[in-house]
gemmi code that builds the backbone of each chain (N, CA, C; Angstrom):
import gemmi

chains = {
    "A": [
        ("MET", (85.235, 119.234, 88.292), (86.406, 118.491, 88.109), (85.561, 117.392, 86.730)),
        ("PHE", (85.791, 116.425, 85.488), (85.688, 115.752, 84.444), (85.378, 114.813, 84.760)),
        ("VAL", (84.190, 113.463, 84.405), (84.589, 112.030, 83.789), (84.738, 112.061, 82.170)),
        ("ARG", (85.242, 111.552, 82.238), (85.461, 110.866, 80.495), (85.851, 109.352, 80.343)),
        ("LYS", (85.280, 109.160, 79.223), (85.538, 107.391, 79.030), (85.912, 107.983, 77.764)),
        ("PRO", (87.226, 106.533, 77.570), (87.126, 106.502, 76.153), (86.862, 106.456, 75.119)),
        ("GLU", (85.627, 106.060, 75.126), (84.955, 106.059, 73.784), (84.475, 107.348, 73.218)),
        ("ASN", (84.337, 107.963, 73.951), (84.365, 109.888, 73.900), (85.174, 111.247, 74.048)),
        ("VAL", (86.936, 109.832, 73.573), (87.930, 110.769, 73.041), (88.333, 110.757, 71.854)),
        ("ASN", (88.489, 111.543, 70.918), (89.856, 111.572, 69.633), (90.310, 110.342, 69.267)),
        ("GLN", (90.707, 109.222, 68.885), (91.891, 108.433, 68.747), (92.895, 109.382, 67.550)),
        ("GLN", (94.080, 109.502, 67.936), (95.182, 109.732, 67.036), (95.960, 108.478, 66.358)),
        ("ASP", (96.149, 108.976, 65.016), (97.194, 108.170, 64.667), (98.582, 108.682, 65.308)),
        ("MET", (99.567, 108.501, 65.901), (100.929, 108.172, 66.511), (101.842, 108.468, 65.251)),
        ("ASP", (101.538, 109.785, 64.258), (102.980, 109.887, 63.979), (103.328, 109.850, 63.243)),
        ("ILE", (104.238, 109.972, 63.548), (106.243, 109.853, 63.721), (106.540, 109.187, 62.993)),
        ("PRO", (108.164, 109.352, 63.238), (109.206, 108.011, 62.210), (109.399, 107.411, 63.307)),
        ("GLY", (109.432, 105.659, 63.302), (109.464, 105.454, 64.367), (108.841, 104.147, 64.285)),
        ("ALA", (107.089, 104.552, 64.458), (105.942, 104.379, 65.111), (105.386, 103.144, 64.275)),
        ("LYS", (104.882, 102.870, 64.478), (104.553, 101.709, 63.929), (102.300, 100.863, 64.567)),
        ("GLY", (101.507, 101.674, 63.629), (100.347, 100.528, 63.819), (99.735, 100.950, 65.649)),
        ("VAL", (100.038, 102.533, 65.729), (99.875, 103.227, 67.013), (99.350, 104.358, 67.606)),
        ("LYS", (98.202, 103.894, 68.068), (97.308, 105.027, 68.783), (97.178, 105.418, 69.634)),
        ("MET", (96.813, 106.866, 70.447), (96.609, 107.163, 70.986), (95.108, 108.887, 70.653)),
        ("GLN", (95.210, 108.466, 72.057), (93.883, 109.715, 72.618), (94.708, 109.953, 73.821)),
        ("LEU", (94.523, 111.900, 74.232), (94.844, 112.337, 74.849), (93.127, 112.645, 76.125)),
        ("MET", (93.284, 111.059, 77.816), (92.744, 111.938, 77.762), (92.571, 113.372, 79.140)),
        ("ILE", (93.652, 113.244, 79.569), (93.654, 114.319, 80.242), (94.929, 115.844, 79.756)),
        ("GLY", (94.378, 116.405, 79.663), (95.893, 117.461, 79.116), (95.866, 119.276, 79.175)),
        ("ARG", (96.771, 119.423, 78.798), (97.087, 121.314, 79.516), (95.999, 121.625, 78.933)),
        ("ASP", (95.040, 120.907, 77.705), (93.939, 122.245, 77.390), (92.954, 122.508, 78.690)),
        ("ASP", (92.707, 120.853, 79.544), (91.814, 120.779, 80.192), (92.712, 121.580, 81.779)),
        ("GLY", (93.671, 122.469, 81.286), (94.386, 122.246, 82.924), (95.271, 121.734, 83.836)),
        ("ALA", (94.840, 120.659, 83.145), (96.182, 119.467, 84.811), (97.527, 120.611, 84.030)),
        ("PRO", (97.570, 120.917, 85.034), (98.869, 122.043, 85.834), (100.190, 121.183, 85.443)),
        ("THR", (100.377, 119.731, 85.550), (101.344, 118.507, 86.593), (102.150, 118.366, 85.271)),
        ("PHE", (100.597, 117.280, 84.566), (101.076, 115.455, 84.175), (100.083, 116.095, 83.452)),
        ("SER", (99.842, 115.100, 82.716), (98.719, 114.754, 81.579), (99.133, 113.381, 81.510)),
        ("MET", (98.180, 112.392, 81.478), (97.555, 110.783, 80.695), (97.029, 110.968, 79.647)),
        ("ARG", (97.472, 109.830, 79.262), (97.538, 109.613, 77.122), (97.033, 108.200, 77.094)),
        ("LEU", (96.006, 107.341, 76.371), (95.598, 105.698, 76.408), (96.226, 105.279, 74.463)),
        ("PHE", (97.159, 104.461, 74.856), (97.480, 104.414, 73.903), (96.965, 103.224, 73.810)),
        ("GLU", (97.015, 102.491, 72.250), (96.920, 101.472, 71.354), (97.692, 101.041, 70.281)),
        ("VAL", (98.601, 100.469, 70.402), (99.419, 98.963, 69.599), (98.979, 97.917, 69.295)),
        ("GLN", (99.062, 98.541, 67.546), (97.565, 96.816, 67.037), (98.860, 95.598, 66.773)),
        ("PRO", (98.851, 94.821, 66.324), (99.415, 93.177, 66.905), (101.296, 93.897, 66.500)),
        ("HIS", (102.084, 93.428, 67.379), (102.914, 93.294, 66.058), (103.684, 94.806, 66.132)),
        ("GLY", (102.799, 95.306, 66.192), (103.119, 97.432, 66.236), (104.109, 97.722, 67.648)),
        ("HIS", (104.517, 98.828, 67.792), (105.978, 99.289, 68.407), (105.957, 100.678, 68.454)),
        ("THR", (105.594, 101.708, 69.115), (106.745, 103.028, 69.282), (107.551, 102.906, 69.478)),
        ("PRO", (107.560, 104.376, 68.799), (109.353, 104.152, 68.377), (110.325, 104.779, 69.340)),
        ("LEU", (111.419, 103.371, 69.186), (112.868, 103.666, 69.979), (113.937, 105.274, 69.451)),
        ("HIS", (113.142, 105.722, 71.057), (113.794, 107.203, 71.197), (113.610, 107.293, 72.738)),
        ("SER", (114.822, 109.008, 73.263), (114.584, 109.102, 73.991), (113.975, 110.748, 73.709)),
        ("HIS", (113.898, 111.288, 75.352), (113.848, 112.518, 75.592), (113.927, 112.838, 76.962)),
        ("ASN", (114.192, 114.417, 77.782), (114.694, 114.507, 79.083), (114.223, 114.800, 79.766)),
        ("TYR", (112.106, 113.605, 80.002), (111.675, 113.672, 80.569), (110.837, 111.950, 81.006)),
        ("GLU", (109.906, 112.255, 81.893), (110.164, 110.344, 81.860), (108.658, 110.616, 81.439)),
        ("HIS", (108.875, 108.864, 82.583), (106.989, 108.196, 81.682), (107.063, 107.008, 82.394)),
        ("GLU", (105.410, 107.775, 83.091), (105.174, 106.557, 84.048), (103.676, 105.817, 83.018)),
        ("VAL", (103.640, 104.516, 83.402), (102.658, 104.054, 82.582), (102.002, 102.781, 83.422)),
        ("MET", (101.631, 102.226, 82.312), (100.573, 100.861, 83.168), (99.417, 100.360, 82.180)),
        ("ILE", (99.990, 99.474, 82.070), (99.434, 98.695, 81.604), (97.694, 97.680, 81.446)),
        ("VAL", (97.010, 98.523, 80.705), (95.721, 98.073, 80.695), (95.257, 96.660, 80.196)),
        ("SER", (95.911, 96.608, 78.639), (95.285, 94.949, 78.457), (96.039, 94.684, 77.463)),
        ("GLY", (96.471, 93.526, 77.205), (97.640, 92.462, 76.703), (98.734, 92.122, 77.362)),
        ("GLU", (99.956, 92.847, 76.424), (101.022, 91.662, 77.083), (102.190, 92.537, 75.627)),
        ("GLY", (103.779, 92.809, 75.958), (104.612, 92.696, 75.228), (106.135, 92.720, 75.556)),
        ("GLN", (106.597, 94.020, 75.652), (107.961, 94.148, 76.330), (107.981, 95.778, 75.774)),
        ("VAL", (108.966, 96.029, 76.788), (109.594, 97.103, 76.902), (110.915, 97.221, 77.138)),
        ("VAL", (110.851, 98.368, 75.993), (112.684, 98.642, 75.602), (113.075, 99.811, 76.412)),
        ("GLY", (114.701, 99.109, 77.263), (114.804, 100.585, 78.315), (116.815, 100.474, 77.964)),
        ("GLY", (116.535, 101.378, 79.874), (118.432, 101.074, 80.084), (119.223, 102.163, 79.226)),
        ("THR", (119.904, 101.447, 79.580), (121.626, 101.975, 78.780), (121.173, 101.868, 77.140)),
        ("ASN", (120.926, 102.621, 76.134), (121.092, 102.960, 75.009), (120.321, 101.592, 74.182)),
        ("GLY", (118.930, 101.560, 75.189), (117.985, 100.179, 74.975), (118.780, 99.716, 74.961)),
        ("SER", (119.449, 98.865, 76.316), (119.795, 97.869, 76.474), (118.939, 96.252, 76.556)),
        ("THR", (118.323, 97.008, 77.681), (117.199, 96.291, 78.607), (116.165, 95.709, 78.242)),
        ("ILE", (115.980, 95.041, 77.817), (114.017, 94.361, 77.394), (112.932, 93.689, 78.502)),
        ("ARG", (112.538, 94.322, 79.068), (111.615, 93.173, 79.649), (109.595, 93.193, 79.870)),
        ("PRO", (109.805, 91.787, 79.375), (108.413, 91.806, 79.345), (107.089, 92.544, 80.171)),
        ("ILE", (106.605, 92.973, 79.581), (105.006, 93.388, 80.200), (103.459, 92.999, 79.925)),
        ("LYS", (102.497, 93.405, 80.465), (101.140, 92.781, 80.360), (100.107, 93.243, 81.745)),
        ("GLN", (99.164, 93.603, 81.234), (98.033, 93.091, 81.951), (98.118, 93.808, 83.612)),
        ("GLY", (98.077, 94.935, 84.046), (98.335, 95.590, 85.510), (99.812, 96.316, 85.824)),
        ("ASP", (101.265, 95.533, 84.858), (102.278, 95.869, 85.022), (102.517, 97.486, 85.289)),
        ("VAL", (102.507, 98.115, 85.555), (103.434, 98.715, 85.676), (104.856, 99.363, 85.474)),
        ("VAL", (104.985, 100.691, 84.748), (106.880, 100.942, 84.129), (107.027, 102.174, 84.102)),
        ("PHE", (107.991, 102.811, 85.050), (108.346, 104.019, 84.955), (109.609, 103.863, 83.426)),
        ("MET", (109.913, 104.361, 83.441), (110.857, 105.513, 82.663), (111.371, 106.879, 83.206)),
        ("PRO", (112.449, 106.306, 83.247), (113.064, 107.600, 83.686), (113.792, 108.450, 82.457)),
        ("PRO", (114.096, 110.046, 82.893), (114.750, 110.657, 81.440), (114.834, 110.173, 80.989)),
        ("ASN", (115.545, 110.405, 79.532), (117.041, 110.405, 78.569), (116.973, 108.173, 78.483)),
        ("GLU", (116.603, 108.071, 79.318), (116.741, 106.431, 78.503), (115.666, 106.331, 77.146)),
        ("THR", (117.140, 105.274, 76.498), (116.243, 105.513, 75.572), (115.286, 104.389, 75.385)),
        ("HIS", (113.757, 104.089, 74.581), (113.066, 103.186, 75.137), (111.315, 103.194, 74.152)),
        ("GLN", (111.028, 101.926, 74.212), (110.489, 102.228, 73.017), (109.345, 100.374, 73.667)),
        ("PHE", (107.608, 100.153, 73.331), (107.072, 99.661, 73.847), (106.418, 98.871, 72.354)),
        ("ARG", (106.758, 97.664, 72.473), (106.577, 97.408, 71.566), (105.163, 95.929, 72.216)),
        ("ASN", (104.610, 95.693, 71.333), (103.056, 94.702, 70.817), (103.794, 93.126, 70.319)),
        ("THR", (103.603, 91.947, 71.030), (104.179, 90.646, 70.596), (103.126, 90.203, 70.593)),
        ("SER", (102.318, 90.449, 70.477), (100.979, 89.600, 70.684), (100.586, 89.775, 69.537)),
        ("ASN", (99.003, 88.988, 69.401), (98.313, 88.826, 68.129), (97.162, 89.899, 68.372)),
        ("ASP", (96.673, 90.093, 70.130), (95.670, 90.758, 69.973), (96.563, 92.410, 71.002)),
        ("THR", (95.897, 93.397, 70.749), (95.964, 94.739, 71.143), (96.601, 94.807, 72.487)),
        ("LEU", (97.116, 96.019, 72.252), (97.839, 96.096, 73.717), (97.162, 97.925, 73.762)),
        ("LYS", (97.013, 97.896, 75.010), (96.525, 99.378, 75.561), (97.666, 99.506, 76.590)),
        ("PHE", (98.036, 100.589, 76.964), (98.796, 100.862, 77.873), (98.176, 102.454, 78.527)),
        ("MET", (98.237, 103.471, 79.578), (98.308, 103.733, 79.841), (99.914, 104.985, 80.321)),
        ("CYS", (100.343, 106.239, 79.241), (101.587, 106.546, 79.596), (101.015, 108.037, 80.076)),
        ("LEU", (101.859, 108.763, 81.225), (101.720, 109.769, 81.759), (102.808, 110.674, 81.554)),
        ("VAL", (102.863, 111.774, 80.901), (103.752, 112.823, 80.917), (104.074, 114.339, 81.917)),
        ("PRO", (104.604, 114.959, 81.817), (104.625, 115.941, 82.265), (104.121, 116.967, 81.409)),
        ("THR", (103.633, 118.037, 82.127), (103.042, 118.827, 80.668), (104.311, 120.310, 80.560)),
        ("HIS", (105.602, 120.010, 81.589), (105.506, 120.315, 80.452), (107.802, 120.130, 81.307)),
        ("PHE", (108.759, 120.251, 79.993), (110.130, 120.298, 80.593), (111.105, 121.045, 79.720)),
        ("ASP", (111.558, 121.743, 79.988), (113.381, 122.483, 79.561), (113.106, 123.529, 80.489)),
        ("CYS", (112.596, 123.387, 81.852), (112.478, 124.748, 82.485), (113.601, 125.466, 83.407)),
        ("GLY", (114.313, 125.005, 83.143), (115.670, 125.538, 84.134), (115.591, 127.347, 83.521)),
        ("GLN", (115.832, 127.386, 82.296), (116.161, 128.565, 81.714), (114.774, 129.453, 81.428)),
        ("GLY", (114.586, 129.759, 81.706), (113.198, 130.783, 81.526), (111.949, 130.020, 81.523)),
        ("ALA", (111.481, 130.100, 79.962), (110.258, 129.407, 79.735), (110.422, 128.882, 80.031)),
        ("CYS", (109.574, 127.159, 80.114), (109.416, 125.634, 79.951), (108.785, 125.700, 78.189)),
        ("GLU", (109.699, 124.332, 77.733), (108.737, 124.112, 76.561), (107.497, 122.491, 77.261)),
        ("ALA", (106.124, 122.871, 76.256), (104.859, 122.206, 76.333), (105.028, 120.475, 75.581)),
        ("THR", (105.271, 119.249, 76.736), (105.896, 118.410, 76.512), (104.831, 117.892, 75.280)),
        ("PRO", (104.943, 117.110, 74.068), (104.314, 116.759, 72.720), (103.414, 116.051, 73.402)),
        ("GLY", (102.782, 115.482, 72.312), (100.846, 115.350, 73.369), (100.977, 114.954, 74.413)),
        ("SER", (101.045, 116.585, 75.179), (100.401, 116.394, 76.562), (99.705, 117.461, 76.636)),
    ],
    "B": [
        ("MET", (115.102, 101.857, 83.929), (113.487, 101.741, 84.432), (113.750, 100.123, 85.087)),
        ("PHE", (112.462, 100.353, 85.547), (111.967, 99.721, 85.758), (109.997, 98.470, 85.636)),
        ("VAL", (109.602, 97.875, 85.224), (108.692, 97.690, 85.792), (107.997, 96.122, 86.759)),
        ("ARG", (107.477, 97.146, 87.605), (107.006, 96.488, 88.508), (105.316, 95.888, 88.497)),
        ("LYS", (104.880, 94.962, 90.203), (103.900, 94.566, 89.709), (103.163, 94.560, 90.769)),
        ("PRO", (102.191, 94.925, 90.596), (100.757, 95.515, 92.167), (101.681, 94.078, 93.193)),
        ("GLU", (101.540, 92.621, 92.618), (101.564, 92.037, 94.127), (102.714, 91.625, 94.980)),
        ("ASN", (103.827, 92.738, 93.483), (105.359, 92.403, 95.192), (105.382, 94.072, 95.350)),
        ("VAL", (104.033, 94.931, 95.297), (104.207, 96.097, 96.154), (103.318, 95.909, 97.277)),
        ("ASN", (103.893, 96.540, 98.678), (103.567, 96.763, 100.083), (101.698, 97.096, 100.079)),
        ("GLN", (100.798, 96.859, 100.491), (99.628, 98.134, 100.750), (99.686, 97.854, 102.115)),
        ("GLN", (99.656, 99.309, 102.229), (98.273, 100.274, 103.208), (97.543, 99.953, 103.639)),
        ("ASP", (96.859, 100.678, 104.733), (95.810, 101.233, 105.218), (96.141, 102.287, 104.743)),
        ("MET", (94.996, 103.277, 104.668), (94.936, 105.008, 104.389), (93.822, 104.494, 105.457)),
        ("ASP", (95.017, 105.481, 106.983), (94.456, 105.847, 107.261), (94.674, 106.497, 108.232)),
        ("ILE", (93.905, 107.451, 107.710), (93.498, 109.241, 107.482), (91.630, 109.894, 108.204)),
        ("PRO", (91.813, 110.682, 108.933), (89.753, 110.523, 109.389), (89.009, 110.218, 107.970)),
        ("GLY", (88.044, 109.822, 107.812), (87.082, 109.874, 106.925), (87.412, 108.727, 106.331)),
        ("ALA", (88.753, 107.911, 106.237), (88.789, 107.037, 104.595), (88.397, 106.125, 105.329)),
        ("LYS", (87.573, 104.677, 104.616), (86.837, 103.911, 105.231), (87.406, 102.670, 104.215)),
        ("GLY", (87.722, 102.106, 104.166), (87.744, 100.546, 104.006), (88.780, 101.018, 102.105)),
        ("VAL", (89.153, 101.532, 102.427), (91.131, 101.749, 101.538), (92.165, 102.143, 101.343)),
        ("LYS", (93.282, 100.813, 101.064), (93.556, 100.081, 101.199), (95.054, 101.254, 99.616)),
        ("MET", (96.723, 101.461, 99.750), (97.034, 101.960, 98.996), (98.046, 101.763, 98.959)),
        ("GLN", (98.791, 101.429, 97.227), (100.129, 101.134, 96.751), (100.324, 102.602, 95.945)),
        ("LEU", (101.631, 102.215, 96.530), (103.221, 103.796, 96.427), (103.626, 102.772, 95.484)),
        ("MET", (103.050, 102.489, 93.931), (103.660, 102.310, 92.515), (105.066, 102.978, 92.321)),
        ("ILE", (104.590, 104.076, 91.999), (106.515, 104.670, 91.407), (106.081, 105.992, 92.062)),
        ("GLY", (106.848, 106.581, 92.670), (106.706, 107.135, 94.018), (108.544, 108.625, 94.174)),
        ("ARG", (108.283, 109.509, 94.891), (109.589, 110.015, 94.663), (110.605, 109.467, 95.478)),
        ("ASP", (111.007, 108.208, 96.327), (111.842, 107.615, 96.212), (112.756, 106.586, 95.797)),
        ("ASP", (111.966, 106.288, 94.091), (112.151, 105.845, 92.750), (112.679, 106.461, 91.959)),
        ("GLY", (112.686, 108.022, 92.271), (113.531, 109.485, 91.984), (112.204, 109.835, 90.575)),
        ("ALA", (110.892, 109.355, 90.616), (110.159, 110.326, 90.580), (110.020, 111.524, 90.226)),
        ("PRO", (110.909, 112.372, 89.053), (110.559, 113.154, 89.208), (109.908, 114.420, 88.979)),
        ("THR", (108.161, 113.869, 88.507), (106.802, 115.141, 88.746), (105.944, 115.003, 89.115)),
        ("PHE", (105.480, 113.282, 89.125), (104.371, 112.898, 89.872), (104.854, 111.373, 90.424)),
        ("SER", (103.754, 111.412, 90.862), (103.572, 109.917, 91.521), (102.515, 108.970, 91.062)),
        ("MET", (102.049, 106.799, 91.530), (100.839, 106.520, 90.708), (100.477, 105.744, 91.776)),
        ("ARG", (99.771, 106.452, 92.388), (99.676, 105.370, 93.629), (97.993, 104.159, 92.806)),
        ("LEU", (98.406, 102.980, 93.494), (96.303, 102.194, 93.245), (95.754, 102.074, 94.643)),
        ("PHE", (94.900, 102.422, 94.490), (94.068, 102.397, 95.249), (92.545, 101.079, 95.433)),
        ("GLU", (92.098, 100.221, 96.331), (91.874, 99.120, 96.608), (90.883, 100.122, 97.341)),
        ("VAL", (89.716, 100.209, 97.253), (88.300, 100.650, 97.571), (87.249, 98.485, 98.312)),
        ("GLN", (87.120, 99.241, 99.582), (86.124, 97.995, 99.531), (84.929, 98.041, 99.766)),
        ("PRO", (83.787, 97.382, 99.977), (82.690, 97.424, 99.736), (81.740, 98.132, 100.068)),
        ("HIS", (81.674, 99.462, 99.618), (80.765, 100.865, 100.226), (81.791, 101.864, 101.210)),
        ("GLY", (82.792, 101.589, 101.265), (84.342, 102.894, 101.423), (84.326, 103.826, 101.106)),
        ("HIS", (85.235, 104.530, 101.111), (85.018, 105.470, 100.361), (85.914, 105.990, 100.716)),
        ("THR", (86.985, 107.030, 100.057), (87.857, 108.029, 100.458), (87.326, 108.902, 101.528)),
        ("PRO", (88.498, 110.291, 102.106), (87.506, 110.689, 102.637), (88.099, 112.047, 102.149)),
        ("LEU", (87.022, 112.750, 102.297), (85.460, 114.090, 101.792), (87.239, 114.976, 102.298)),
        ("HIS", (87.598, 115.304, 101.133), (88.575, 116.431, 101.400), (89.063, 117.004, 100.482)),
        ("SER", (90.061, 118.169, 100.890), (90.668, 118.616, 99.386), (92.383, 119.945, 99.857)),
        ("HIS", (92.630, 120.116, 98.648), (94.078, 120.298, 98.608), (94.366, 120.726, 97.162)),
        ("ASN", (95.205, 121.974, 97.446), (95.462, 122.651, 96.418), (96.466, 121.729, 95.593)),
        ("TYR", (96.743, 120.780, 95.486), (96.947, 120.340, 93.684), (95.823, 118.760, 92.974)),
        ("GLU", (95.684, 118.515, 92.279), (95.457, 118.206, 90.837), (95.651, 116.228, 91.767)),
        ("HIS", (94.244, 115.701, 91.506), (95.088, 114.170, 90.903), (94.152, 113.909, 89.635)),
        ("GLU", (94.866, 112.425, 89.316), (94.236, 112.488, 87.969), (93.796, 110.838, 87.761)),
        ("VAL", (92.786, 110.142, 87.141), (92.848, 108.979, 88.365), (92.356, 108.479, 87.139)),
        ("MET", (92.512, 106.170, 86.931), (92.323, 105.895, 86.258), (91.177, 104.772, 87.053)),
        ("ILE", (89.418, 104.556, 86.440), (89.459, 103.212, 87.555), (89.492, 101.699, 86.922)),
        ("VAL", (90.411, 101.226, 87.283), (90.740, 99.859, 87.244), (90.374, 98.730, 86.406)),
        ("SER", (88.720, 98.992, 88.124), (88.007, 97.632, 88.284), (87.357, 98.137, 89.340)),
        ("GLY", (85.779, 98.053, 88.883), (84.842, 97.460, 90.091), (84.010, 99.243, 89.372)),
        ("GLU", (83.340, 99.921, 90.439), (82.043, 101.243, 90.189), (81.503, 101.942, 91.256)),
        ("GLY", (81.571, 102.533, 91.370), (81.201, 103.205, 92.289), (80.727, 105.665, 91.686)),
        ("GLN", (81.163, 105.943, 92.725), (80.681, 107.690, 92.253), (82.102, 108.406, 92.892)),
        ("VAL", (82.186, 109.483, 92.214), (83.175, 110.255, 92.196), (82.998, 111.138, 92.960)),
        ("VAL", (83.047, 112.136, 94.189), (82.073, 113.093, 94.427), (83.054, 114.565, 94.470)),
        ("GLY", (82.608, 115.879, 93.681), (83.615, 116.961, 93.313), (83.345, 118.327, 93.058)),
        ("GLY", (83.150, 119.562, 92.499), (82.510, 119.796, 92.094), (83.021, 121.180, 93.531)),
        ("THR", (82.304, 122.668, 93.047), (81.567, 123.276, 94.741), (81.296, 123.078, 95.313)),
        ("ASN", (82.305, 122.884, 96.368), (81.883, 122.312, 97.664), (81.175, 120.358, 97.849)),
        ("GLY", (81.898, 120.139, 97.006), (81.356, 118.828, 96.784), (79.516, 118.302, 95.990)),
        ("SER", (79.880, 119.465, 95.557), (78.391, 119.399, 95.157), (77.938, 118.800, 94.291)),
        ("THR", (78.701, 118.035, 93.101), (78.720, 117.581, 91.404), (78.902, 115.937, 92.280)),
        ("ILE", (77.659, 114.724, 91.965), (78.355, 113.944, 92.150), (77.966, 112.586, 90.898)),
        ("ARG", (79.196, 112.382, 90.898), (79.020, 111.769, 88.534), (79.579, 109.727, 89.319)),
        ("PRO", (78.313, 109.114, 88.700), (79.370, 107.204, 88.296), (80.530, 107.156, 87.780)),
        ("ILE", (81.411, 106.548, 88.285), (82.575, 105.996, 87.519), (82.981, 104.540, 87.223)),
        ("LYS", (83.248, 103.561, 86.996), (83.455, 102.865, 86.349), (84.694, 102.436, 85.664)),
        ("GLN", (85.198, 100.922, 85.254), (85.866, 100.546, 84.295), (86.214, 101.054, 83.520)),
        ("GLY", (87.252, 101.867, 83.198), (88.375, 102.858, 81.693), (87.772, 103.947, 82.281)),
        ("ASP", (87.005, 104.191, 82.983), (86.918, 105.945, 82.944), (88.411, 106.640, 83.794)),
        ("VAL", (87.780, 108.008, 83.219), (88.959, 108.487, 83.506), (88.471, 110.704, 84.453)),
        ("VAL", (89.433, 110.103, 85.662), (88.417, 111.633, 86.289), (90.170, 112.193, 86.136)),
        ("PHE", (89.179, 113.637, 86.172), (90.629, 114.661, 86.132), (89.855, 115.696, 87.520)),
        ("MET", (90.578, 115.884, 88.518), (90.198, 116.372, 89.805), (90.717, 117.831, 90.399)),
        ("PRO", (90.313, 118.808, 89.782), (91.719, 119.455, 89.994), (91.340, 120.131, 90.667)),
        ("PRO", (92.805, 121.375, 91.675), (93.125, 121.285, 93.102), (92.160, 122.030, 93.317)),
        ("ASN", (92.088, 122.094, 94.812), (91.286, 122.472, 95.239), (89.542, 121.732, 95.594)),
        ("GLU", (88.840, 121.868, 94.795), (87.607, 120.936, 94.838), (87.938, 119.371, 95.912)),
        ("THR", (87.216, 120.213, 96.392), (86.159, 118.929, 97.274), (86.156, 118.090, 97.135)),
        ("HIS", (86.569, 117.152, 97.488), (86.671, 115.498, 96.037), (85.614, 113.739, 97.216)),
        ("GLN", (85.974, 112.966, 96.694), (85.433, 112.238, 97.068), (85.502, 111.431, 96.150)),
        ("PHE", (86.489, 109.780, 96.969), (85.484, 108.420, 96.122), (84.731, 107.428, 96.808)),
        ("ARG", (83.618, 106.961, 96.303), (83.114, 106.306, 97.174), (82.642, 105.053, 96.166)),
        ("ASN", (82.725, 103.465, 97.267), (82.191, 102.495, 96.347), (80.807, 101.837, 96.746)),
        ("THR", (80.504, 101.789, 95.804), (78.241, 102.142, 96.000), (78.134, 100.634, 95.651)),
        ("SER", (78.888, 99.580, 95.739), (78.763, 98.866, 94.791), (79.629, 97.378, 95.944)),
        ("ASN", (78.759, 96.018, 96.142), (79.500, 94.491, 96.248), (81.137, 94.121, 95.548)),
        ("ASP", (81.906, 95.070, 94.290), (82.673, 94.439, 94.448), (83.950, 95.624, 95.182)),
        ("THR", (84.925, 94.732, 95.144), (86.308, 95.807, 94.631), (86.243, 97.277, 93.847)),
        ("LEU", (86.553, 97.978, 94.264), (86.634, 99.430, 93.446), (87.883, 99.622, 93.241)),
        ("LYS", (88.673, 98.850, 92.452), (90.076, 99.709, 92.617), (90.722, 101.115, 91.339)),
        ("PHE", (91.451, 102.076, 91.634), (91.247, 103.141, 90.328), (93.165, 103.303, 90.766)),
        ("MET", (93.602, 103.448, 89.603), (94.845, 104.738, 89.993), (95.072, 105.188, 90.012)),
        ("CYS", (95.432, 106.835, 91.048), (95.167, 107.916, 91.255), (97.233, 108.411, 91.700)),
        ("LEU", (97.264, 109.386, 90.652), (98.005, 110.147, 90.226), (98.482, 111.793, 91.366)),
        ("VAL", (99.566, 111.758, 91.297), (99.515, 113.124, 92.144), (100.819, 113.675, 92.112)),
        ("PRO", (101.011, 115.233, 91.601), (102.462, 115.417, 91.621), (102.877, 115.630, 93.134)),
        ("THR", (104.604, 115.139, 92.683), (105.040, 114.442, 94.043), (105.562, 116.572, 94.942)),
        ("HIS", (105.395, 117.387, 94.269), (105.855, 118.165, 95.295), (104.794, 119.303, 95.033)),
        ("PHE", (103.710, 120.338, 96.375), (103.351, 121.095, 96.019), (104.250, 122.535, 96.379)),
        ("ASP", (102.598, 123.359, 96.246), (103.512, 124.965, 97.068), (104.477, 125.650, 96.620)),
        ("CYS", (105.065, 125.129, 95.147), (106.159, 125.498, 94.793), (107.122, 127.231, 94.731)),
        ("GLY", (105.973, 127.851, 95.182), (106.017, 129.163, 94.237), (106.826, 130.281, 95.648)),
        ("GLN", (107.326, 129.618, 96.034), (107.544, 130.419, 97.562), (109.055, 129.486, 98.148)),
        ("GLY", (109.980, 129.404, 97.348), (111.563, 128.586, 98.321), (111.532, 127.396, 97.525)),
        ("ALA", (111.207, 126.652, 98.307), (111.386, 124.805, 98.334), (109.760, 124.635, 99.045)),
        ("CYS", (109.505, 123.512, 98.104), (108.121, 122.346, 97.697), (108.205, 122.101, 98.924)),
        ("GLU", (106.647, 121.422, 99.337), (106.319, 120.414, 99.751), (105.997, 119.405, 99.600)),
        ("ALA", (106.929, 118.269, 100.213), (106.561, 117.520, 99.402), (104.931, 116.489, 99.335)),
        ("THR", (103.895, 115.699, 98.310), (102.869, 115.921, 98.608), (102.873, 114.156, 98.809)),
        ("PRO", (102.005, 114.678, 100.268), (101.541, 113.473, 100.892), (101.660, 111.987, 100.371)),
        ("GLY", (101.641, 110.544, 100.597), (100.909, 109.684, 99.670), (102.081, 109.665, 98.629)),
        ("SER", (103.586, 110.745, 98.349), (103.257, 110.388, 96.985), (105.115, 110.130, 96.586)),
    ],
}
model = gemmi.Model(1)
for chain_id, residues in chains.items():
    chain = gemmi.Chain(chain_id)
    for i, (resn, *xyz) in enumerate(residues, 1):
        res = gemmi.Residue()
        res.name, res.seqid = resn, gemmi.SeqId(i, " ")
        for name, pos in zip(("N", "CA", "C"), xyz):
            atom = gemmi.Atom()
            atom.name, atom.element = name, gemmi.Element(name[0])
            atom.pos, atom.b_iso = gemmi.Position(*pos), 0.0
            res.add_atom(atom)
        chain.add_residue(res)
    model.add_chain(chain)
structure = gemmi.Structure()
structure.add_model(model)
structure.setup_entities()
């Protein structure tokens, strides 16, 4: 086992189209031997957001601090407020986005499966896992 | 998608041998359609603990509040302090335990795969997932 502190983990810019003011720390991932799923800590700056996108694997999210909105549902048609302590389940294939609508940093844990598309031979490694 | 608040989720006593003062809330699980892994929120009362046990699937844990100790390693030979913000990876088959050594409640998120033992035909559903 290991115990890991966020202050000891490299913080990467989420440098993909549609992301604004987002940093990610891979807290537990494939390189640690995680067999099934990976844990990532995100920080979104005030009025920043993750990309509005979809993919065929799920997210499970816990809001660590701050507040904002999550977009999901059919074609991103649903918007819900989120704040510290809330949990979000984002099923595969929903168009989604996490938005910081406040003047404080929004932090959340976001977990993904380590692999997807396993139906036809070798799986794909999930990006950021 | 859904957004779920801990205050709206049923809290169950962890009523298994070796557990003391432990309650669990299944925040995201198989019944929600979680395809790969489940998120559970645990509360451990002061000087309570989870059972010292092992199983052939992993835990990924984030300490939400409070402090204590985690036991792991070969035959439970390693003890590490844990506190708010720390992340713990417990690989499959390590004997482990979470202990609240303080006078305040210890809360942590603990994630497990929804299924295990998938090598030989049908998988087993993970307890508490």
